[in-house]
C-alpha positions in Angstrom: -1.0 -32.5 -40.2 -3.1 -29.5 -41.2 -6.4 -28.7 -39.6 -7.6 -27.4 -43.0 -9.2 -30.1 -45.1 -7.3 -31.1 -48.2 -9.9 -33.6 -49.5 -13.7 -33.4 -49.5 -15.8 -36.5 -49.7 -19.6 -35.9 -50.2 -21.0 -39.2 -48.9 -19.8 -42.3 -47.0 -20.6 -44.4 -50.0 -18.1 -42.5 -52.2 -14.9 -44.1 -53.3 -13.3 -40.9 -54.6 -12.7 -37.5 -52.9 -11.9 -34.1 -54.4 -8.7 -32.2 -53.7 -9.6 -28.7 -52.4 -6.1 -27.2 -51.9 -3.5 -26.0 -54.4 -0.1 -27.8 -54.5 -1.1 -31.1 -52.9 2.1 -33.3 -53.1 2.8 -37.0 -52.8 3.3 -38.0 -49.2 0.9 -35.5 -47.7 -1.2 -36.9 -44.8 -4.5 -35.3 -45.8 -7.3 -34.3 -43.5 -10.4 -35.6 -45.4 -13.9 -34.3 -44.5 -17.2 -36.1 -45.3 -19.6 -33.2 -46.0 -22.7 -35.3 -45.4 -22.0 -35.4 -41.6 -18.8 -33.3 -41.2 -16.9 -36.5 -40.0 -13.3 -36.8 -40.9 -10.5 -39.3 -41.6 -6.9 -39.3 -42.7 -5.5 -40.5 -46.0 -2.0 -40.3 -47.5 -1.7 -38.8 -51.0 0.6 -41.0 -53.1 0.7 -38.6 -56.1 0.9 -34.9 -56.7 -2.7 -34.0 -57.4 -4.0 -30.7 -58.7 -6.9 -28.9 -57.0 -10.3 -30.1 -58.3 -9.0 -33.6 -59.2 -10.0 -36.8 -57.5 -8.2 -39.3 -55.2 -9.2 -42.9 -54.7 -10.4 -43.7 -51.2 -9.8 -47.4 -51.7 -8.1 -49.8 -54.2 -10.4 -50.0 -57.2 -10.1 -52.5 -60.0 -10.3 -51.8 -63.8 -14.0 -51.9 -64.7 -15.0 -50.6 -61.2 -17.6 -47.9 -60.7 -16.6 -44.4 -59.5 -19.0 -43.2 -56.8 -19.2 -39.5 -55.9 -22.1 -37.7 -54.2 -23.3 -41.3 -53.6 -23.9 -41.6 -57.4 -22.2 -43.5 -60.2 -20.1 -41.0 -62.1 -18.0 -43.2 -64.3 -16.1 -46.4 -65.0 -12.5 -47.1 -64.2 -10.5 -47.9 -67.3 -7.5 -48.8 -65.3 -6.9 -50.0 -61.7 -6.1 -47.4 -59.1 -4.7 -47.8 -55.6 -5.9 -46.1 -52.5 -4.5 -42.5 -52.2 -3.7 -42.2 -55.9 -4.8 -39.7 -58.5 -8.0 -40.4 -60.3 -8.5 -38.5 -63.6 -8.8 -39.2 -67.4 -5.9 -41.6 -67.4 -7.9 -44.1 -65.3 -11.5 -43.0 -65.3 -14.1 -42.6 -68.1 -16.7 -40.2 -66.8 -20.4 -40.6 -67.7 -20.8 -36.9 -68.2 -19.7 -37.2 -71.9 
């Protein structure tokens, strides 16, 4: 496992984190850092995920709320499993 974080999570209440490295591939055991207090945990990526995209930190059902920065950022339009890619195919953002 790398000592360079591959996923950043802003708050312990968040249920998604952001990929911060290029070329993240399925099967990668990620070092995840919570920026609020610099704590860390491990999570396996189950999809190839581009930099800047999100990964689910837990299983989330369709209709669930996406939490990032400790805030509601959108609604899941499809269920997503822990460690899987979160993007427009399963999340409707509240930004637009």
